[in-house]
C-alpha positions, 0 to 999 in steps of 0.5 A: 484716871491715870490715862487721862493724866498721862494724856494731859501731861503728854499734851503739855509736854508737846506744847512746851516743846512747840514754844520758844525756850524763853518766856515772851513777856520778860524783857530788860532794856539794853540800850535806848537812842533817839531812834530805837530802844532794844530790850533783851530777854534774859531767859533767851541767853545760851550758847548755840551748837556752833558755840556762839552766844545766843540772845533774843531782843525786842527792838522798838523804832520811833519811825517806821522802817522799810520791810522786805515786803514792798509797801510794808513798814514796821515799828518793832522787831523780834531778833535772835542773834548769834554773838562772838564775844572775843571778836566783838561781832554779831549776826542775825539768826532770826528776824520777825518784824511787826507793823506796830510797837512791842511786837504787835500788829501784822507780822510784815517780815520773817527771816531765818538764817542758817548757822553756816550762812550768818552774816557777821557785823562789827559790834563796836563799843558805844553802838546799839550792836555793841550794847547788845553784845556787851549785854549778851556776853556779860549775862550768858549763864556760866554753864552755857558760856563754858563752851562759847567761842572766846 
C-alpha cells in the first residue's frame, strides 16, 4: 500500500513539473481596445533568471491576424513576456497563436525566444504594451521583485 502511494505521489509530482507554473484558467483583464483585449494570469508573475519581470497574457483579437504559417490566421494568442520596468520596455519570450478566440482551435504558430536573444519594444504609457508593463510591474510579488531589474 505504501509503495502504491509513493508511486501515485511520484507521478503527480512529475505531472506538476510538466505543466506551466500557473493555472491556465485564471485571467484578469489588463486592457481592451476596439481591436484587442489582453488578459494576464496573476499566477504567472515572477522574475526570470536574468532579473526581468515575467508575465503571461491571453490576447483576443476582433479580426483574424496573419500567422507565420502561410495561409493561416489567428484570433487569440498566449504570450509570455519579459518586462524591464525601469526602461519601460518588454519583449516576447513565447508566443502560441490559436485559430479561435480564448486559446481555442488549432495552434497555428509557436515561437520561443532565448533570454539572450530577446527583441525589446518600447511600452509607452497608454498603449497596449504600456498597460501590460504597468500591470506586471505593479503586481509582481514583492519577494520576486527584490531581484528584478529596475
